[in-house]
N, C-alpha and C positions, 0 to 999 in steps of 0.2 A: 504494500500500500504506500502511495506517495505521501510524504509528509512535508509540510511547508519548508521547514528549515533545511532539510536534506535536499529539497528541490532547489532552493536558493543556493546552497553549496555547490550543487551540480552545475548550475549556470555560472557561478563565480569561477569554478574550475575551468569550464569551457572557455570563458573569456580570458582567463589568465594563461591558458595554453594556446591562445590564438597564434596561428602561423602566418607570417606575412612574407610575401615574396615580390620581387620586381619583375619586369618583363623578361629578364634572363633567367628567371626562376631561382635567383639568389635570395637567400634569407635576409630579412631586414629586422632590425630591432623595432619594437613598437613605437618608441619615442621618435626615431628617425622617420618611420612611416607616417606617423601622425603629422609631423612637421612637413613632410613632403605633400601630404594630402591638403593641409592648410595652405601651403604655398601655391599649389595648383588652384585652389579655391580663390585665393587672393588675386592671382593672375587673371582668372576668369572675371572676377569682379572689376578689377582695374581696367581691363580691356573690353568691358561690356559684353563678355561671352556669356553663354548659357550653360548651366549644368542641367542635364537631363537625368531623371531617375526612373528605373523600370523594375518591375517585379510582378509575380503572379500571386493571386490569392492574398494571404496576409502580407506578403512582401509588397504587393501592389499598394495596400493601405499604408504600409510603412513608407513607401516611396512618396505617396501623397502627403502624408503627415510631415515627413522631413522636407519636402519641397515647399510646403506652406511655411514651416518654421524658418527655413533658409531664406525665403523671400521676405517674410515679415520681420524676423529677428536678426538675420544676418545681412539683410539688404543685398541679397544676391539674386541674379536672374536664375530662377530654378523652377523647372517644370517636371511633372510626372506624367508620363504617357499612359493614362488609364481611363480616358474618357470612354464610357460604354458605347456610344454611337460609333466613334472612330474604330475602337477595338473590334466591335462585332462586324462592322462593315468590311474592314480589311480581312478579318478572319473568315468571314463568309464568302467574300468575293474573290479573295486571292488565296490566303492560307493563314492559319493561326501563327505559323512560324514568322510571318511578315508583320505581325501586329505592332511591333516596336520598330522594326527595321524601316518600314515604309515611312512612318512619321519622321524618323531620323533623316532619311533621304530628303524629305521635303523641307525640314526646318533647320537641321544642324549645319554648322559650318566648321571649317578647320579651327582648332584652338578651343572649341567647346569641350565639355567634359561629360562623360557618361558614367553613371554609377549604377551597377546592376546588383540586385539583391535576389539571391536564389538559394534556397536551402540546399537543394541537390547540386546546384551548379551545372546541371545538365539539361535544363529546359531548352528545347529547340528554339523557341522565340528569343530567349536570352542569348544563346550562342549566336544566332543570326544578328541580333542587335550589336553584339560586340564586333563581329566581322564587319558589319556596316560602319560602325563608328571608326574602326581602324582604317577603313577605306576612305573615310572623310578626313582623316588625320585629327581625330579627337583623342583626348587623354582618357583612358579607361580605368576605372576602379571597380574591382569585383569583390563582392561579399558572398561567400558560399559556406557550405558545411557538409555534413554527412560523410561521403567517401573522399578519401585523400586524393584520389585520382580523378576527381570531377573535372570536366572540360574547361569551365570558365576560369578555374583557378590558375590555369596556365596561359590565359589569353590577355590579361590586363597589363597595364603599366604598373599597377599596384594591386596586389591580390591579398585579400584578408580571408583566411580560411579558419572556420571554427570547427575543431575536431570533436564533434558531438554527433550522435546518431539519431536523435529525435527532433522532429520539427519544432516542438515547443522550446527546447533548449537552444537550438540554432536560431530560431526567430527572436527569442528573448535576447540572445547574445548580439545579434545583428542590431537590434534596437538600441542596446547599450552602446555599441561601437559607433553607430550613427549619431547618437546624442553627444558622445564624447568628442567626435569630430566637430560638430557644429558648435558646441559649447566652447571648445578650445579656439576655434576660429573667431567667434564673437569676442572672447576674452582678449585675443591678440589684436583685434582690429577696432575695438570700441574704446 
């Protein structure tokens, strides 16, 4: 039976065991990675670039939540691609795999940033979004979990992998990491 304190300990352990790599799959210390993430955010803000956030299910809601916080509190141009009309039209008329890639092709420009949130790191629409972002010359940050060999974990410029096996622990960890990023950015820039 799950108990609150042990569950919190499990999430804490998952976050503490976060594995971060760069585009060459070289390990990064969390302090250096967070500094790099904040620097890319500052560059996006200073050059009027846009940060796009994508995810499925609970991760989509996380993307919306963080895009709203980044826009309102961080004063960053930040959008989440999870409008139901756009997602269902693209999914129905083209393919679900294109539901984030197609809007990126229409809106994103070189120097923009893509943040993907995927518990499995293997969702086809997330993978396609990363490939599209790279073709546009965007900076890509991936958040993933579950299996260590997930695809998105090897595709970003900055990859944050939570070594946990359940959606609840991975999603909770991703939310903590995203708030840590934004709170640090706001602290540094305000």
